[in-house]
N, CA, C and O atoms as CSV, one atom per row, in Angstrom:
chain,resi,resn,atom,element,x,y,z
A,1,MET,N,N,0.843,-1.177,0.000
A,1,MET,CA,C,0.000,0.000,0.000
A,1,MET,C,C,0.890,1.243,0.000
A,1,MET,O,O,2.080,1.184,0.309
A,2,GLN,N,N,0.274,2.365,-0.356
A,2,GLN,CA,C,0.997,3.632,-0.321
A,2,GLN,C,C,0.198,4.671,0.446
A,2,GLN,O,O,-1.023,4.571,0.567
A,3,GLY,N,N,0.901,5.664,0.961
A,3,GLY,CA,C,0.263,6.734,1.702
A,3,GLY,C,C,1.240,7.873,1.908
A,3,GLY,O,O,2.261,7.977,1.228
A,4,THR,N,N,0.897,8.736,2.875
A,4,THR,CA,C,1.704,9.911,3.179
A,4,THR,C,C,1.951,9.967,4.675
A,4,THR,O,O,1.062,9.681,5.478
A,5,MET,N,N,3.166,10.337,5.037
A,5,MET,CA,C,3.507,10.488,6.451
A,5,MET,C,C,2.763,11.697,6.994
A,5,MET,O,O,2.997,12.819,6.544
A,6,LEU,N,N,1.874,11.488,7.951
A,6,LEU,CA,C,1.108,12.578,8.542
A,6,LEU,C,C,1.978,13.331,9.545
A,6,LEU,O,O,2.069,14.557,9.494
A,7,TRP,N,N,2.611,12.607,10.447
A,7,TRP,CA,C,3.590,13.160,11.384
A,7,TRP,C,C,4.297,12.013,12.073
A,7,TRP,O,O,3.803,10.886,12.094
A,8,PHE,N,N,5.472,12.311,12.642
A,8,PHE,CA,C,6.219,11.318,13.399
A,8,PHE,C,C,6.995,12.025,14.488
A,8,PHE,O,O,7.720,12.982,14.216
A,9,ASN,N,N,6.848,11.558,15.737
A,9,ASN,CA,C,7.574,12.103,16.873
A,9,ASN,C,C,8.766,11.187,17.148
A,9,ASN,O,O,8.604,10.094,17.692
A,10,VAL,N,N,9.955,11.635,16.772
A,10,VAL,CA,C,11.165,10.818,16.909
A,10,VAL,C,C,11.459,10.515,18.373
A,10,VAL,O,O,11.899,9.411,18.692
A,11,GLU,N,N,11.227,11.469,19.265
A,11,GLU,CA,C,11.506,11.264,20.685
A,11,GLU,C,C,10.626,10.179,21.293
A,11,GLU,O,O,11.090,9.392,22.118
A,12,LYS,N,N,9.358,10.132,20.889
A,12,LYS,CA,C,8.436,9.131,21.436
A,12,LYS,C,C,8.430,7.839,20.623
A,12,LYS,O,O,8.001,6.798,21.120
A,13,GLY,N,N,8.906,7.898,19.368
A,13,GLY,CA,C,9.026,6.702,18.549
A,13,GLY,C,C,7.761,6.244,17.857
A,13,GLY,O,O,7.629,5.062,17.542
A,14,TYR,N,N,6.829,7.147,17.612
A,14,TYR,CA,C,5.630,6.761,16.867
A,14,TYR,C,C,5.063,7.948,16.103
A,14,TYR,O,O,5.414,9.104,16.342
A,15,GLY,N,N,4.174,7.616,15.177
A,15,GLY,CA,C,3.517,8.647,14.377
A,15,GLY,C,C,2.350,8.040,13.629
A,15,GLY,O,O,1.871,6.959,13.972
A,16,PHE,N,N,1.892,8.749,12.597
A,16,PHE,CA,C,0.741,8.290,11.825
A,16,PHE,C,C,0.972,8.472,10.334
A,16,PHE,O,O,1.655,9.397,9.896
A,17,ILE,N,N,0.384,7.562,9.568
A,17,ILE,CA,C,0.393,7.598,8.113
A,17,ILE,C,C,-1.044,7.777,7.659
A,17,ILE,O,O,-1.957,7.185,8.235
A,18,THR,N,N,-1.251,8.590,6.630
A,18,THR,CA,C,-2.558,8.710,6.000
A,18,THR,C,C,-2.541,7.834,4.752
A,18,THR,O,O,-1.675,7.994,3.893
A,19,THR,N,N,-3.492,6.912,4.650
A,19,THR,CA,C,-3.547,6.020,3.494
A,19,THR,C,C,-4.190,6.737,2.315
A,19,THR,O,O,-4.702,7.848,2.454
A,20,GLU,N,N,-4.157,6.093,1.162
A,20,GLU,CA,C,-4.800,6.647,-0.026
A,20,GLU,C,C,-6.305,6.766,0.166
A,20,GLU,O,O,-6.952,7.560,-0.518
A,21,ALA,N,N,-6.879,5.982,1.094
A,21,ALA,CA,C,-8.311,6.022,1.394
A,21,ALA,C,C,-8.612,6.967,2.558
A,21,ALA,O,O,-9.693,6.902,3.142
A,22,ASP,N,N,-7.657,7.851,2.902
A,22,ASP,CA,C,-7.787,8.834,3.982
A,22,ASP,C,C,-7.987,8.212,5.367
A,22,ASP,O,O,-8.623,8.817,6.229
A,23,GLU,N,N,-7.453,7.016,5.583
A,23,GLU,CA,C,-7.459,6.408,6.909
A,23,GLU,C,C,-6.150,6.760,7.598
A,23,GLU,O,O,-5.117,6.887,6.941
A,24,LYS,N,N,-6.187,6.920,8.921
A,24,LYS,CA,C,-4.982,7.201,9.691
A,24,LYS,C,C,-4.520,5.910,10.361
A,24,LYS,O,O,-5.269,5.281,11.108
A,25,LEU,N,N,-3.273,5.528,10.081
A,25,LEU,CA,C,-2.700,4.323,10.661
A,25,LEU,C,C,-1.523,4.681,11.550
A,25,LEU,O,O,-0.673,5.475,11.147
A,26,PRO,N,N,-1.448,4.117,12.746
A,26,PRO,CA,C,-0.269,4.353,13.582
A,26,PRO,C,C,0.931,3.586,13.038
A,26,PRO,O,O,0.786,2.528,12.426
A,27,VAL,N,N,2.107,4.135,13.271
A,27,VAL,CA,C,3.345,3.469,12.889
A,27,VAL,C,C,4.362,3.703,14.003
A,27,VAL,O,O,4.519,4.820,14.497
A,28,ALA,N,N,5.043,2.634,14.385
A,28,ALA,CA,C,6.090,2.726,15.413
A,28,ALA,C,C,7.446,2.788,14.723
A,28,ALA,O,O,7.586,2.413,13.558
A,29,GLU,N,N,8.434,3.264,15.457
A,29,GLU,CA,C,9.785,3.360,14.901
A,29,GLU,C,C,10.283,1.998,14.425
A,29,GLU,O,O,11.015,1.912,13.439
A,30,SER,N,N,9.888,0.933,15.125
A,30,SER,CA,C,10.298,-0.421,14.742
A,30,SER,C,C,9.604,-0.901,13.469
A,30,SER,O,O,9.980,-1.938,12.923
A,31,GLY,N,N,8.596,-0.168,12.984
A,31,GLY,CA,C,7.871,-0.555,11.778
A,31,GLY,C,C,8.539,-0.128,10.486
A,31,GLY,O,O,8.061,-0.478,9.407
A,32,PHE,N,N,9.645,0.628,10.567
A,32,PHE,CA,C,10.351,1.076,9.368
A,32,PHE,C,C,11.350,0.016,8.913
A,32,PHE,O,O,11.954,-0.672,9.735
A,33,LEU,N,N,11.517,-0.107,7.617
A,33,LEU,CA,C,12.512,-1.013,7.064
A,33,LEU,C,C,13.916,-0.460,7.309
A,33,LEU,O,O,14.078,0.751,7.456
A,34,PRO,N,N,14.929,-1.321,7.355
A,34,PRO,CA,C,16.304,-0.837,7.502
A,34,PRO,C,C,16.650,0.155,6.391
A,34,PRO,O,O,16.318,-0.063,5.225
A,35,GLY,N,N,17.312,1.233,6.762
A,35,GLY,CA,C,17.673,2.263,5.791
A,35,GLY,C,C,16.601,3.313,5.587
A,35,GLY,O,O,16.807,4.258,4.825
A,36,HIS,N,N,15.458,3.175,6.247
A,36,HIS,CA,C,14.353,4.123,6.121
A,36,HIS,C,C,13.915,4.599,7.497
A,36,HIS,O,O,12.756,4.435,7.878
A,37,ARG,N,N,14.838,5.185,8.238
A,37,ARG,CA,C,14.528,5.657,9.589
A,37,ARG,C,C,13.608,6.866,9.530
A,37,ARG,O,O,13.670,7.673,8.603
A,38,ALA,N,N,12.765,6.970,10.528
A,38,ALA,CA,C,11.889,8.129,10.653
A,38,ALA,C,C,12.738,9.354,10.965
A,38,ALA,O,O,13.743,9.258,11.670
A,39,GLU,N,N,12.336,10.490,10.444
A,39,GLU,CA,C,13.059,11.738,10.625
A,39,GLU,C,C,12.126,12.771,11.245
A,39,GLU,O,O,10.908,12.662,11.105
A,40,PRO,N,N,12.679,13.772,11.927
A,40,PRO,CA,C,11.825,14.803,12.498
A,40,PRO,C,C,10.995,15.549,11.453
A,40,PRO,O,O,9.887,15.994,11.752
A,41,ARG,N,N,11.508,15.690,10.248
A,41,ARG,CA,C,10.796,16.451,9.204
A,41,ARG,C,C,10.351,15.551,8.065
A,41,ARG,O,O,10.637,15.832,6.902
A,42,CYS,N,N,9.661,14.482,8.388
A,42,CYS,CA,C,9.203,13.572,7.342
A,42,CYS,C,C,7.729,13.787,6.996
A,42,CYS,O,O,7.167,13.031,6.202
A,43,LYS,N,N,7.106,14.792,7.572
A,43,LYS,CA,C,5.700,15.090,7.301
A,43,LYS,C,C,5.500,15.350,5.810
A,43,LYS,O,O,6.240,16.121,5.199
A,44,GLY,N,N,4.497,14.703,5.239
A,44,GLY,CA,C,4.157,14.911,3.842
A,44,GLY,C,C,4.916,14.032,2.865
A,44,GLY,O,O,4.641,14.067,1.666
A,45,ARG,N,N,5.869,13.244,3.353
A,45,ARG,CA,C,6.629,12.374,2.443
A,45,ARG,C,C,5.826,11.130,2.097
A,45,ARG,O,O,5.125,10.575,2.944
A,46,ALA,N,N,5.934,10.702,0.860
A,46,ALA,CA,C,5.243,9.506,0.390
A,46,ALA,C,C,5.926,8.269,0.959
A,46,ALA,O,O,7.153,8.202,1.034
A,47,VAL,N,N,5.117,7.292,1.358
A,47,VAL,CA,C,5.633,6.051,1.921
A,47,VAL,C,C,4.893,4.856,1.334
A,47,VAL,O,O,3.752,4.967,0.886
A,48,SER,N,N,5.567,3.722,1.349
A,48,SER,CA,C,4.908,2.449,1.059
A,48,SER,C,C,4.933,1.658,2.361
A,48,SER,O,O,5.834,1.840,3.179
A,49,PHE,N,N,3.958,0.787,2.557
A,49,PHE,CA,C,3.856,0.050,3.821
A,49,PHE,C,C,2.960,-1.159,3.658
A,49,PHE,O,O,2.254,-1.293,2.658
A,50,ASP,N,N,2.991,-2.040,4.650
A,50,ASP,CA,C,2.093,-3.187,4.750
A,50,ASP,C,C,1.227,-3.000,5.989
A,50,ASP,O,O,1.606,-2.295,6.925
A,51,LEU,N,N,0.070,-3.633,5.984
A,51,LEU,CA,C,-0.824,-3.588,7.145
A,51,LEU,C,C,-0.577,-4.784,8.048
A,51,LEU,O,O,-0.298,-5.885,7.574
A,52,ALA,N,N,-0.681,-4.563,9.347
A,52,ALA,CA,C,-0.569,-5.638,10.331
A,52,ALA,C,C,-1.576,-5.354,11.435
A,52,ALA,O,O,-2.053,-4.228,11.577
A,53,GLY,N,N,-1.891,-6.367,12.205
A,53,GLY,CA,C,-2.804,-6.182,13.326
A,53,GLY,C,C,-4.106,-6.933,13.134
A,53,GLY,O,O,-4.459,-7.338,12.027
A,54,GLU,N,N,-4.810,-7.109,14.244
A,54,GLU,CA,C,-6.079,-7.835,14.246
A,54,GLU,C,C,-7.123,-7.077,15.052
A,54,GLU,O,O,-6.802,-6.114,15.748
A,55,ASN,N,N,-8.370,-7.513,14.955
A,55,ASN,CA,C,-9.481,-6.974,15.734
A,55,ASN,C,C,-9.649,-5.468,15.574
A,55,ASN,O,O,-9.888,-4.766,16.557
A,56,GLY,N,N,-9.526,-4.965,14.353
A,56,GLY,CA,C,-9.744,-3.543,14.103
A,56,GLY,C,C,-8.624,-2.631,14.556
A,56,GLY,O,O,-8.783,-1.410,14.523
A,57,GLU,N,N,-7.495,-3.181,14.979
A,57,GLU,CA,C,-6.368,-2.363,15.425
A,57,GLU,C,C,-5.209,-2.495,14.447
A,57,GLU,O,O,-4.140,-2.996,14.796
A,58,ALA,N,N,-5.432,-2.043,13.226
A,58,ALA,CA,C,-4.404,-2.136,12.188
A,58,ALA,C,C,-3.319,-1.096,12.435
A,58,ALA,O,O,-3.578,-0.019,12.973
A,59,HIS,N,N,-2.101,-1.439,12.032
A,59,HIS,CA,C,-0.986,-0.505,12.093
A,59,HIS,C,C,-0.065,-0.777,10.904
A,59,HIS,O,O,-0.129,-1.842,10.289
A,60,ALA,N,N,0.784,0.187,10.592
A,60,ALA,CA,C,1.673,0.075,9.445
A,60,ALA,C,C,2.991,-0.593,9.842
A,60,ALA,O,O,3.552,-0.299,10.898
A,61,VAL,N,N,3.473,-1.486,8.991
A,61,VAL,CA,C,4.777,-2.130,9.162
A,61,VAL,C,C,5.495,-2.120,7.812
A,61,VAL,O,O,4.886,-1.827,6.784
A,62,ASN,N,N,6.769,-2.435,7.817
A,62,ASN,CA,C,7.577,-2.442,6.593
A,62,ASN,C,C,7.483,-1.117,5.851
A,62,ASN,O,O,7.362,-1.081,4.627
A,63,VAL,N,N,7.541,-0.030,6.610
A,63,VAL,CA,C,7.395,1.317,6.047
A,63,VAL,C,C,8.698,1.726,5.371
A,63,VAL,O,O,9.784,1.557,5.925
A,64,ALA,N,N,8.568,2.266,4.164
A,64,ALA,CA,C,9.731,2.758,3.411
A,64,ALA,C,C,9.338,4.055,2.716
A,64,ALA,O,O,8.233,4.174,2.186
A,65,PHE,N,N,10.246,5.023,2.723
A,65,PHE,CA,C,9.998,6.278,2.020
A,65,PHE,C,C,10.134,6.049,0.524
A,65,PHE,O,O,11.031,5.337,0.073
A,66,ILE,N,N,9.243,6.652,-0.235
A,66,ILE,CA,C,9.313,6.602,-1.696
A,66,ILE,C,C,10.083,7.837,-2.118
A,66,ILE,O,O,9.594,8.961,-2.007
A,67,GLU,N,N,11.281,7.615,-2.598
A,67,GLU,CA,C,12.176,8.723,-2.925
A,67,GLU,C,C,11.804,9.336,-4.267
A,67,GLU,O,O,11.550,8.627,-5.240
A,68,ALA,N,N,11.777,10.648,-4.302
A,68,ALA,CA,C,11.582,11.371,-5.549
A,68,ALA,C,C,12.948,11.803,-6.047
A,68,ALA,O,O,13.829,12.136,-5.255
A,69,ALA,N,N,13.119,11.798,-7.342
A,69,ALA,CA,C,14.408,12.207,-7.916
A,69,ALA,C,C,14.629,13.691,-7.702
A,69,ALA,O,O,13.709,14.494,-7.859
A,70,ASP,N,N,15.836,14.048,-7.348
A,70,ASP,CA,C,16.206,15.444,-7.177
A,70,ASP,C,C,16.494,16.021,-8.564
A,70,ASP,O,O,17.440,15.584,-9.220
A,71,PRO,N,N,15.708,16.983,-9.020
A,71,PRO,CA,C,15.904,17.486,-10.389
A,71,PRO,C,C,17.276,18.117,-10.598
A,71,PRO,O,O,17.786,18.096,-11.718
A,72,ARG,N,N,17.888,18.675,-9.560
A,72,ARG,CA,C,19.222,19.263,-9.710
A,72,ARG,C,C,20.241,18.184,-10.030
A,72,ARG,O,O,21.126,18.395,-10.859
A,73,ARG,N,N,20.131,17.045,-9.391
A,73,ARG,CA,C,21.075,15.962,-9.657
A,73,ARG,C,C,20.866,15.398,-11.059
A,73,ARG,O,O,21.834,15.038,-11.729
A,74,ALA,N,N,19.628,15.319,-11.507
A,74,ALA,CA,C,19.358,14.806,-12.847
A,74,ALA,C,C,20.008,15.704,-13.891
A,74,ALA,O,O,20.581,15.210,-14.862
A,75,ARG,N,N,19.926,17.007,-13.703
A,75,ARG,CA,C,20.556,17.933,-14.643
A,75,ARG,C,C,22.057,17.758,-14.645
A,75,ARG,O,O,22.686,17.806,-15.702
A,76,MET,N,N,22.636,17.558,-13.480
A,76,MET,CA,C,24.081,17.410,-13.389
A,76,MET,C,C,24.526,16.147,-14.112
A,76,MET,O,O,25.535,16.163,-14.817
A,77,ARG,N,N,23.794,15.060,-13.948
A,77,ARG,CA,C,24.167,13.818,-14.606
A,77,ARG,C,C,24.043,13.965,-16.115
A,77,ARG,O,O,24.878,13.453,-16.861
A,78,HIS,N,N,23.016,14.652,-16.564
A,78,HIS,CA,C,22.768,14.819,-17.994
A,78,HIS,C,C,23.890,15.635,-18.641
A,78,HIS,O,O,24.252,15.389,-19.792
A,79,GLY,N,N,24.435,16.596,-17.912
A,79,GLY,CA,C,25.445,17.490,-18.473
A,79,GLY,C,C,26.832,16.902,-18.540
A,79,GLY,O,O,27.686,17.437,-19.246
A,80,ARG,N,N,27.090,15.818,-17.831
A,80,ARG,CA,C,28.449,15.249,-17.814
A,80,ARG,C,C,28.817,14.657,-19.161
A,80,ARG,O,O,28.123,13.778,-19.673
A,81,GLY,N,N,29.873,15.124,-19.711
A,81,GLY,CA,C,30.412,14.534,-20.925
A,81,GLY,C,C,29.515,14.656,-22.139
A,81,GLY,O,O,29.781,14.057,-23.181
A,82,GLY,N,N,28.442,15.438,-22.002
A,82,GLY,CA,C,27.509,15.592,-23.114
A,82,GLY,C,C,27.988,16.639,-24.095
A,82,GLY,O,O,29.052,17.235,-23.927
A,83,SER,N,N,27.207,16.845,-25.092
A,83,SER,CA,C,27.571,17.847,-26.102
A,83,SER,C,C,27.329,19.234,-25.563
A,83,SER,O,O,26.468,19.429,-24.706
A,84,SER,N,N,28.078,20.202,-26.054
A,84,SER,CA,C,27.880,21.591,-25.647
A,84,SER,C,C,26.976,22.278,-26.644
A,84,SER,O,O,26.959,21.927,-27.823
A,85,PHE,N,N,26.235,23.242,-26.178
A,85,PHE,CA,C,25.280,23.940,-27.041
A,85,PHE,C,C,25.843,25.242,-27.507
A,85,PHE,O,O,25.181,25.971,-28.245
């Protein structure tokens, strides 16, 4: 599934994700995949995740940030060794 990081409190180790269906799911720091640690300023970042839990108490696990390409880096790569105008 995919969604957006609503907020995350690094000190307390939990936060919430908004799903594509506008549901709010809790996520714990232990629910992130290796290499995708929660950050203080991760609000609004796109994430992918799996659902876990029973009896109406679903939560997000295997959370990973969906990285967007940095347009400045793309321009730099394109210009290397290319033709001059």
